[in-house]
C-alpha positions in Angstrom: 18.9 57.0 63.8 17.4 53.5 64.4 15.0 54.0 61.4 17.8 54.9 59.2 19.8 51.9 60.2 16.8 49.6 59.5 16.1 51.1 56.2 19.7 50.9 55.3 19.8 47.1 56.2 16.6 46.4 54.2 17.9 48.2 51.2 21.2 46.5 51.5 19.4 43.0 51.6 17.1 43.8 48.7 20.0 45.0 46.7 22.0 41.9 47.6 19.1 39.4 46.8 18.2 41.3 43.6 21.8 41.2 42.4 22.1 37.4 43.1 18.8 36.7 41.2 20.0 38.8 38.3 23.2 36.8 38.2 21.2 33.5 38.2 19.0 34.6 35.4 22.0 35.7 33.4 23.5 32.2 33.8 20.4 30.3 32.7 19.8 32.4 29.6 22.7 31.0 27.6 21.9 27.5 28.7 18.3 27.8 27.6 19.4 29.4 24.3 21.8 26.5 23.6 19.1 23.8 24.4 16.5 25.6 22.2 18.9 26.0 19.4 20.0 22.4 19.5 16.4 21.2 19.6 15.6 23.4 16.6 18.6 22.1 14.7 17.7 18.4 15.4 14.1 19.0 14.5 15.1 20.7 11.3 17.5 17.9 10.5 15.1 15.0 11.0 12.2 16.8 9.3 14.5 17.7 6.4 15.8 14.2 6.2 12.2 12.8 6.0 11.0 15.4 3.5 14.2 15.0 1.4 13.7 11.2 1.3 10.1 11.6 0.3 10.9 14.1 -2.4 13.7 12.0 -3.8 11.5 8.9 -3.8 8.7 10.7 -5.7 11.3 12.0 -8.2 12.8 8.6 -8.8 9.3 7.1 -9.1 8.7 9.3 -12.1 12.1 8.6 -13.6 11.5 4.8 -13.3 9.5 4.8 -16.6 12.2 6.5 -18.7 15.4 5.4 -17.0 17.9 3.7 -19.4 18.3 -0.1 -18.9 21.9 0.2 -17.9 21.0 2.7 -15.2 17.8 1.0 -13.9 19.6 -0.9 -11.1 21.5 2.1 -10.0 18.2 4.1 -9.6 16.5 1.3 -7.7 19.5 0.9 -5.4 19.4 4.5 -4.6 15.7 4.3 -3.7 16.5 1.3 -1.5 19.0 3.3 0.5 16.2 5.7 1.4 14.6 3.1 3.7 10.9 3.0 4.2 10.2 6.1 1.9 11.8 4.3 -1.0 9.6 1.1 -0.8 7.0 2.5 -3.3 9.9 2.8 -5.9 11.0 -0.8 -5.3 7.4 -2.0 -5.6 6.8 0.0 -8.8 10.1 -1.4 -10.2 8.9 -5.0 -9.4 5.7 -4.4 -11.5 7.4 -2.7 -14.4 6.9 -4.3 -17.8 10.6 -3.7 -18.6 12.7 -6.6 -17.8 15.8 -4.7 -16.6 13.6 -2.6 -14.1 11.7 -5.6 -12.9 14.9 -7.6 -12.3 16.4 -4.7 -10.3 13.2 -4.5 -8.2 13.3 -8.2 -7.3 17.0 -8.0 -6.5 16.7 -5.0 -4.2 13.5 -6.1 -2.5 15.3 -9.3 -1.6 18.2 -7.4 -0.2 15.9 -5.2 1.8 14.2 -8.2 3.4 17.6 -9.6 4.3 18.7 -6.3 5.8 15.6 -6.0 7.9 16.6 -9.2 9.7 19.6 -7.3 11.2 17.6 -4.3 12.7 15.4 -4.1 15.8 12.3 -6.2 15.9 9.9 -3.3 16.1 11.6 -1.5 13.2 11.5 -4.6 11.0 7.8 -5.1 11.7 7.0 -1.5 10.7 9.0 -2.1 7.4 7.0 -5.3 6.8 3.7 -3.5 7.3 4.8 -0.7 5.0 5.9 -3.1 2.2 2.6 -5.0 2.5 0.7 -1.8 2.1 2.8 -0.8 -0.9 2.4 -4.2 -2.7 -1.3 -4.2 -2.1 -1.8 -0.7 -3.4 -0.1 -1.5 -6.7 -1.5 -5.0 -7.1 -4.2 -4.1 -9.6 -1.6 -2.6 -11.9 0.6 -5.6 -11.9 1.0 -8.1 -14.8 0.5 -11.8 -14.1 4.3 -12.3 -13.8 4.6 -9.3 -11.4 1.7 -10.7 -9.3 3.6 -13.9 -8.9 6.7 -12.1 -7.8 4.6 -10.1 -5.4 3.2 -13.4 -4.0 6.8 -14.6 -3.4 7.5 -11.4 -1.4 4.3 -11.7 0.5 5.1 -15.3 1.4 8.4 -14.1 3.0 6.6 -11.3 4.8 4.3 -13.8 6.5 7.3 -15.4 8.2 7.8 -12.3 10.5 6.4 -12.6 14.0 4.2 -9.5 14.2 3.3 -7.9 17.5 -0.1 -6.3 17.6 1.2 -3.5 19.8 3.7 -2.4 17.1 1.7 -2.9 13.9 -1.8 -3.8 12.9 -1.1 -7.5 12.6 -4.5 -8.5 11.2 -4.2 -5.9 8.4 -0.8 -7.2 7.5 -2.0 -10.8 7.3 -5.1 -9.7 5.3 -2.9 -7.7 2.8 -0.5 -10.6 2.3 -3.4 -13.1 1.9 -4.9 -10.7 -0.7 -1.6 -10.7 -2.6 -1.4 -14.5 -2.6 -5.0 -14.9 -3.7 -4.5 -12.5 -6.6 -1.6 -14.6 -7.9 -3.5 -17.8 -7.3 -6.8 -17.1 -9.0 -5.8 -14.7 -11.8 -5.1 -17.5 -14.4 -8.6 -19.0 -14.0 -10.2 -15.6 -14.4 -8.2 -14.8 -17.4 -8.8 -18.2 -18.9 -12.5 -17.8 -18.4 -12.5 -14.4 -20.1 -10.5 -15.8 -23.0 -13.0 -18.6 -23.2 -16.0 -16.2 -23.2 -14.4 -14.1 -26.0 -13.8 -17.3 -28.1 -17.4 -18.5 -27.6 -18.8 -15.2 -28.6 -16.9 -15.4 -31.9 -18.4 -18.8 -32.8 -21.9 -19.3 -34.4 -24.8 -19.3 -31.9 -25.7 -22.7 -30.4 -28.2 -24.0 -27.9 -26.9 -23.3 -24.3 -28.0 -26.6 -23.0 -26.0 -28.4 -25.7 -22.9 -26.4 -24.8 -23.2 -27.3 -21.1 -23.5 -30.9 -22.0 -20.4 -30.7 -24.2 -18.4 -29.0 -21.5 -19.3 -31.7 -19.0 -18.3 -34.4 -21.4 -15.0 -32.7 -22.2 -13.9 -32.8 -18.5 -11.5 -35.6 -17.7 -12.8 -38.3 -15.3 -11.3 -37.9 -11.8 -9.3 -41.0 -10.7 -6.6 -41.4 -8.0 -3.0 -41.3 -9.0 -0.7 -43.9 -7.5 2.6 -42.2 -7.2 5.6 -43.5 -5.1 7.0 -41.5 -2.3 9.9 -39.3 -3.2 13.3 -39.8 -1.5 13.8 -36.9 0.9 17.1 -35.8 2.3 17.6 -36.1 6.1 17.1 -32.5 7.5 20.3 -32.9 9.4 22.5 -33.7 6.5 22.5 -30.5 4.6 21.1 -27.1 3.9 18.8 -28.2 1.0 15.4 -29.7 1.1 16.6 -32.2 -1.5 14.4 -34.7 -3.3 15.3 -37.2 -5.9 13.1 -38.4 -8.7 12.4 -42.2 -8.6 10.9 -44.4 -11.2 7.2 -45.4 -10.8 6.5 -48.7 -9.1 5.6 -51.7 -11.2 2.0 -51.6 -10.0 1.4 -48.0 -11.1 -1.4 -47.8 -13.7 -0.6 -44.9 -16.2 -3.3 -42.6 -17.3 -4.8 -43.3 -20.7 -3.6 -40.9 -23.4 -7.2 -39.9 -24.2 -7.5 -38.1 -20.9 -4.8 -35.6 -21.7 -3.8 -35.5 -18.1 -0.3 -35.2 -16.6 2.0 -38.2 -16.7 2.7 -39.5 -13.2 6.4 -38.8 -13.5 5.8 -35.2 -14.4 3.4 -34.8 -11.4 6.0 -36.4 -9.2 8.6 -33.9 -10.4 6.3 -31.0 -9.7 5.6 -32.1 -6.1 9.3 -32.8 -5.6 10.1 -29.2 -6.5 7.4 -28.1 -4.1 9.1 -29.9 -1.3 6.3 -32.3 -0.4 6.0 -36.0 0.0 3.5 -37.8 -2.2 1.3 -40.4 -0.7 -2.2 -41.9 -1.2 -3.9 -38.6 -0.4 -1.7 -36.5 -2.7 -4.2 -36.7 -5.6 -6.8 -34.9 -3.6 -4.6 -31.8 -3.4 -4.3 -31.5 -7.2 -7.0 -29.1 -8.3 -8.6 -29.7 -11.7 -10.0 -26.5 -13.0 -13.0 -26.7 -15.3 -11.4 -24.2 -17.7 -8.5 -26.6 -18.3 -8.6 -28.4 -21.6 -7.8 -28.3 -25.2 -11.2 -26.9 -26.3 -10.9 -23.8 -24.1 -7.2 -23.1 -24.5 -6.9 -23.8 -28.2 -9.2 -21.4 -30.1 -10.9 -23.3 -33.0 -12.6 -22.2 -36.2 -16.2 -23.1 -37.0 -14.9 -25.9 -39.3 -12.9 -27.4 -36.4 -9.5 -26.5 -37.6 -7.0 -25.1 -35.0 -5.9 -21.5 -35.5 -2.3 -20.8 -35.9 -2.4 -18.0 -33.4 -3.4 -20.3 -30.5 -1.5 -23.0 -28.7 0.7 -25.0 -31.0 0.0 -28.3 -29.2 -1.8 -29.4 -26.0 0.3 -28.6 -23.0 -1.0 -31.6 -21.1 1.2 -33.8 -23.3 4.4 -31.8 -22.5 7.1 -32.7 -20.1 7.5 -30.5 -17.0 10.6 -28.6 -18.2 9.1 -27.9 -21.6 5.8 -26.8 -19.9 7.8 -24.3 -17.8 9.6 -23.1 -20.9 6.2 -22.3 -22.5 5.6 -19.7 -19.7 7.6 -17.3 -22.0 6.0 -18.5 -25.3 3.7 -16.6 -27.7 0.0 -16.1 -27.9 -2.0 -18.2 -25.5 1.0 -20.5 -24.7 2.0 -18.7 -21.4 -1.6 -18.8 -20.2 -2.1 -22.5 -21.0 1.3 -23.5 -19.5 0.6 -21.6 -16.3 -2.7 -23.3 -15.7 -1.3 -26.7 -16.6 1.5 -26.2 -14.0 -1.1 -25.3 -11.4 -3.1 -28.4 -12.3 0.1 -30.5 -11.8 0.4 -29.1 -8.2 2.6 -26.0 -8.4 1.5 -23.1 -6.2 2.2 -19.4 -6.5 5.7 -19.6 -5.1 6.7 -22.5 -7.3 5.2 -20.8 -10.3 7.2 -17.7 -9.6 10.4 -19.8 -9.6 9.3 -21.6 -12.7 8.8 -18.4 -14.5 12.4 -17.3 -13.7 14.0 -20.6 -14.6 13.6 -19.8 -18.3 13.4 -16.0 -18.1 14.9 -14.3 -21.2 17.1 -12.1 -18.9 20.3 -13.8 -18.0 20.8 -11.8 -14.8 17.3 -12.8 -13.6 18.3 -16.5 -13.9 21.6 -16.0 -12.3 20.0 -14.2 -9.3 17.5 -17.1 -9.0 20.4 -19.6 -8.7 21.8 -17.6 -5.8 18.5 -17.3 -4.1 17.3 -20.9 -4.3 19.3 -22.3 -1.4 17.7 -19.8 1.0 14.0 -20.5 -0.1 12.6 -23.1 2.3 10.2 -25.8 1.2 10.7 -25.7 -2.6 13.2 -28.5 -3.2 16.1 -26.3 -4.2 18.2 -29.2 -5.4 15.9 -30.2 -8.2 15.6 -26.6 -9.4 19.3 -26.2 -9.4 19.7 -29.3 -11.5 17.5 -27.8 -14.1 19.5 -24.5 -13.9 22.7 -26.6 -14.5 21.5 -27.1 -18.0 21.0 -23.4 -18.7 22.2 -21.9 -22.0 24.4 -19.4 -20.2 27.8 -20.5 -18.9 27.7 -18.3 -15.8 24.3 -19.6 -14.8 25.4 -23.2 -15.2 28.6 -22.6 -13.3 26.8 -21.0 -10.4 24.3 -23.9 -10.2 27.0 -26.6 -10.4 29.1 -24.8 -7.8 26.2 -24.6 -5.3 25.2 -28.2 -6.0 28.7 -29.3 -5.1 27.9 -28.4 -1.5 25.0 -30.8 -1.2 25.4 -33.7 1.3 23.8 -36.3 -0.8 26.0 -38.8 -2.8 23.2 -39.5 -5.3 22.8 -35.8 -6.1 26.6 -35.4 -6.4 26.8 -38.3 -8.8 24.1 -36.8 -11.0 25.7 -33.3 -11.0 29.1 -34.8 -11.7 27.8 -36.4 -14.8 26.3 -33.0 -15.9 29.6 -31.2 -15.3 31.7 -33.7 -17.2 29.6 -33.4 -20.3 29.4 -29.6 -20.2 31.1 -27.7 -23.1 32.7 -25.2 -20.7 36.2 -26.0 -19.3 35.5 -24.2 -16.1 32.4 -26.3 -15.4 34.3 -29.5 -16.3 36.9 -28.7 -13.7 34.1 -28.9 -11.1 33.6 -32.6 -12.0 36.8 -33.5 -10.2 35.7 -31.6 -7.0 32.4 -33.3 -7.2 34.0 -36.8 -7.5 36.2 -36.2 -4.5 33.3 -35.1 -2.4 31.2 -38.0 -3.5 33.9 -40.6 -2.8 34.3 -39.1 0.7 30.9 -40.4 1.7 31.9 -44.0 1.0 35.2 -44.1 3.0 
């Protein structure tokens, strides 16, 4: 009887414990099923989002070559919304030979850089590294103009504080330096190639005689005495403004036979670069051996200039006309670009100069809007040049921005430009400029 009672109790306990464990397992099963299903859905969503973005980017990259001009910006904007997977599309657009596509690439790369400033620091650093990789990968396929635009972007990338724990900082710096150097030395290399091609077409001569002639053709180096440029107080406005001043009475001009830049033109170039000129400024102006009329103007054996070359020596041109030659014919862009480098303009300033007289009106208008936010380039002087643009909207945008400058001398100059403008809308800005200028003398 006792055995039966013990067995009955044990069976009852086992049955009770077994039933409770079964109930616990039955409760955990739906919870585990929900967790696993949710994880699978999220994994599928993020994986599908990444692969979808990559597939769309690859598709739009192929369409970039055939997209109509009126839909180019829409396609580039769609690629920009993809985020990091769309960066190769934006870089390919920047290097496109089509003006509409290249303009859209510049516009949306600028907007991407601005939007990254509003995201987390680590995310922005990863974006910077990805963009540097994309630019460097396409650098060999870029035209000279596209390389200068890429150098402008690389200059902005270098302003980010990069953490070595987040990205490979040394590689990003190396990539940006590679982009800047490609834009800086390409003109010399192309000029050397053009010179070699020209020399090969001429009758054979003694190499020693040629070397002596090349040495004699180089202008003699002499220091340039150029007065300091008036710089705006950093606390007075948003622009790094600089005004052109007349040379001092004791300045000795360069002889005309040297074909060098006039001191006033060199001063203008360095004013746009945002520097002050002093006694040591001449040492920073690089004189390339390939610069000169003999190399850049192809000549026939009888000494007559060919019509297909440069129409006149660029060293005798004013600074605005030299910048206009960047979009000339034949060898004119090559000669103008190297002459501007010789006068002190770097890759960033050359990228701006190329857009000042760009054939596309939207490119010039976008440049006017970007200039106030580009540090160290003397935005006021560039905007004054843009105030004389052939397009009314470009002139109006430049005058409107210049009306916010906190410099009475600049306001007086812009007011004179506005009063003589053929557009009624721009002439109306003259009154606003006059009131703002008079407020400084009260």
